[in-house]
N, C-alpha and C positions, 0 to 999 in steps of 0.2 A: 504494500500500500504506500503510495506517495501522496503528498499534499503540496500543491504548487500555488503560491500566491500569484495573483495576476489581476488585471483590470479588464472589465468588459468594454464594449464599444462606447459606453457612456462615461467611462472613466471610473466606475464604481469598483472599489477593491473587493475581491472575493477570493475564495480558495477552491481549486479544482482537485478532486481526488480521483484515483483510479479504482476500478472494481475488478476483482479476480473472478472471471466468468465460470471457473470450475469450483472454486471453494467458497465464494461468498453467496450464501443462501438468498440474500436480498435480490440477486439478479433474476433467479427463477421466479420469485414472488412478484417482482416488478413486471416481468414479461407476461405473467399470467393475467395481471389486471390492466395492462396497457392495451388499448384497442388497436394501436398501430403496430404492435409487435408481430413479427412474422417468423417463419422458420429460419430466415437468414440472420436473426438475432440469437437463435437458440445456441446453447453451449455445444450441442452436438455438431452443428454446422461449423462453428468457430474452431472446434477441435480438429475437425476433418481438414480445414484449411491449414491449420498449423502443422499437422502431421504430414500432409502431402507437399506443401510448398514452402514450409518453414516460416510462413508469416506469423508474427506474434500479435494476436488480437489485443487491442487496447480499448478499454471502456472508460470514458470520462463522465464524471458527475459532479454537481456542486453540493450533493448531499453528504454530510460528514459521516464517518464510521459510526455505526450504532443507530443511525436514523434510517427510516424507510426511504428508498430511492424516490426522488421526485422528478428526475430527468436523467438522460443518458445519451451519449453519442459513442457509437462503436465504429472502429476502423482498424485497418491493418496497414502497417508500414511495408510498402513494396520497394525493395532496394535492388535495382537492376542496372548492370553496365550497358544493357541493350536498349531499355526503354525509359531509363531514368529513375529517380527516387521520388516517390509520391505517397501520400496518405489517402487511402481509398476506403470508402464506406459503402460497399464492401466488395472485395475482389470476387469474381465469379458468381456474384449474387445479382439477380435481376433488379432488385430494389432493396433498400435498407433504410427505412425512415429514421431520421433523428427523433428520438423519443423525448420530446420537449413540450413544455406548456406554452411557450411564447417565443417570439423572435429574439427577445432579450436572453432567454435561456440558451438558445443556440449560439448567439453571439458570445456569451460567457464561455461556453464549452469550446468554441473555436479560437478563443484568444491565444491559448498556448500554441496550438498548431500553426496559427497565422504568424506568430512571432518566429517560429522555427523556419517557416517559408521565407520570411523577410531576412532571416540570417543565412539564407542559402543552404540550409540543411536539407531542404526538400524542394522539389520543383513546383509541386502544387498539391492542393487538397481537392478531393472529389467526393461529392455526396449524391447518392442515387435515390431520388425521391419522386413519388407519385402524388404527394400531398402538399408540399411546401408552397408551390406556386408563387403568388404575390407576397406570401409571408416570409420568403427567403430574404436574408440580409442583402442589402443593396450591392455589396461587393462580391457576392456570389452570382455568377452569370452562367447561363446555359452553354455548355460545350457540345453536348449531344442530346438528342431527344429520340425516344422510341415510343412504340404503341404497346400498351399493356392491356391484355384482355382478361376479364374476370366474368365467370358465369355464376349467376345467382341460383342457388339450389333450393330456394324456398318453394317454388312451384312443385307440383307432383311430378312423378316420373313420366306420366302420360303427357302432361303439359310441356315438360321439357322436350320430349321426343317430337311433339308436334311443332315445336319452335325450331327444330333443326331444318336446314336446307333440304328440300325433298330429293334432289339429285345428288348433291355433294356429300350429304351425310346419311339421310334415311335410306336411300337406295343402296349405298355402299355397305351399311350395316347389314341390310337384308342379304346382300350378295355374299358377305363374309359368312353369314349363318347358313346360306344354301351350300356354300363351298365346304362347310363343316371344318373350318379351320381349327386345328388343335390349339388349346389354350393352356398356358402354364403361368403360375405366379409364385413369387417368393424371393429369396435372397441367396440361393445356393451358388456355389462356385460354378457349377455347370450352366446354370441360368445366366450368370454374369458373363460367362465366356460367349454364349450365344448373343447376348445383348451387345457385348463389346465388338464382336465380329461385325454386326450390323452397323455399329457406330463408326468403325473404320471405313466400311463401305460407303456410308452416308457422307462422312467428312471428305472422302476422296472425291465424291461427286461435287461437293461444295467447294473443293479446292482449299481445304483447311486441314491442318493436322488434328487428330483426335486428342481429347484430354488423356492424360496418362491413366493406365489401368489402375494404378495405385490410388488415384482419386476416388474411383468408384468403390474399391475395396475399403478405403478408409471411411467413406460415407456409410457403407453397410455396417462396418464395425461400430461407428459412432452413433448412427441413427437407429440401429436395431429395427424393431418392428414398426417404426414410423416410416420406413422406406419399403417400397415394393417395386419389383421388376415384373412387368407383364409381357408375355411373349405369345405371338400367334405364329403357327407353322402350318405348312401345307406339304403333306407327304414327307414329313421329316425335315423339310427345308424351312429355316427361319424366314418369316415374311416381314414381320414388324415387331418392334418392341418399344415400350415406354417405361420411364422411371418416374415414380411419383413420391412425394414427401407429404406426410400428414403432420399438421401442427394446429393445436387448439381446434377451432371449428372450420378449418380450411384444408383442402387437398390441393397440392401444388404439382402441376405437370411440369417437371423440370427438364427432362431429356426425352427425345424421341428419335427413332432411327428405323430404317426400313430398307428392303431390297426393292429397288425401283422396277425390277423385272416382274414383280408380283403386285404392282401398285393397284391394278384393277380389281384385286380380290378384296379390297376394303379392310385390310388387317389393322391399319392404324385407327380407322374409325371404330372398328369393333373394340379395340383395346380402350379407347377413350370412353366409349359408351359403358363398358364394364366398370371403369374407374368411377364414372359419374353415378352409376347405379349403386355401387358400393358406398360412395360418399353419402349419397342421399339416404340409403338404408341405415347408415350409422349416425344420422342426425347432423351431418356437417352442413354448413350453410353457404360455402363458397368453393368454387373450383377455379383456382388461379392458373390460367393458361400461359402465363409468362409474357416476356417481352418479344417484340418483333421489330426489326429494323425497317425504316420507311422505304428503303430501296429493295425490300423483299415483299412486293405487293401480293405475291401468291400465298405467302404464309399468313399475311393479314386477312386476306379473303377467306382462307381456310378456317381461321378462328372465328371470323364474323359469322360463318355458316352454322356455328354451334349456338348462335344466339347470345354469345358473350358480349359484354359491354366494353367498349373501348375507353381508355383514358390516356392522358399524356404522361409519359415517364421522362423526367428531366434529370440529366446528369449535370450537376452544378459544380463549378470549379472556382477556386481561389488560388492564385490570381486568375482573372477571367480568360486570358489567352496564354496558356503555358507554351513554352518553346518546344516541348516534346510532342511528336505525333501521337494520335490516339492508338489504343490497343488494336482496334479492328483494322485500321488503315495500315499500320506497321506489320501486323501479323499476316495479313493477306499478301503484302509486298514481299515478305520474307518467304512465305510458304509456297506460293503458287508455282514458282519455277520447278520445284522438286516433286510436287505431289502427283502430277499426272503420270510420272514414270517410276515412282518409288514403290518397291515391294511393301507389303503390309508391315513387315517387321521394321523396316526403315521408317515407315510413316509413323508407327507407334513410338519409335525412338525419338523422332522429331518432336512429337507432342510432349514426351517426357522431358526433353531438354528445354523446349521453348515456353511451355505454358506458364511456368513460374514467373516469366518476364511479362506476361500479358494480363495480370490480374487487374 
């Protein structure tokens, strides 16, 4: 535990403390009662990031030891000779809201990190938020924006199904059922191997390296029964797979992959429908379908067809225009020349080597 005296943007003196995400019981209690807490704040997610990429999660609060937490900002320090030094809230996480009560709260928690940026210890700070909007401090500006889709699970399953696009979703689910695709779910090593094989195939088509296999193994080890892999197969051939994370009253669709040769069988649609049915039957109220880049209209339309609601996801940075290129731009530039010709083993190695630089 450290305590750092500082001043907020109004010049008020205050003290910022850190919170141990594994040992301080206040963190779990705070997440349980905060409406904006997500799986990306959870200790299990933070620990998987640490184990895989060596990032050390940092949680800041103005609440002193022994007092209930009233606010918090969580981020990781990403130190890379390739992409620069930055503080990100949070690497490989679609969104990670500052858990604050006011703009002044956020300004207080950012005072120390901003001072470190000004002292050239770090290139920039990045906060990934779907809620801040106009409430963001003036010196945080949008660096990137994405489309975030969330499906409200309050309607009945029949109403949800009727809300799906007739050709793009309903028809594909019925096709998958007629094809009698085999269905598996769980967290076994054999299921992970099939999921990762489809992930490598999908990322090759996207001209991107796959995340390291260790990332998924660490997620499984840390998340336990909150994580589920779902797989659809045809005659023993993996067709599609998704990985979901459960947290509080939400199910998060985090990863999806497929064999494009079997696209018309509707494997992905079947798996998503099974996930939605399970979430609804267990009393969950939201299906978070994750972020989509605006230059991927096909993915946005695919999520629209499930009746999910769009919102703007903003990646805010301080200072507003960092000198380093963004993760996506740089990653694509590095990866594309080798991916189309690289064997699977080399492709997996590239992901293992490069991903820690891209958080």
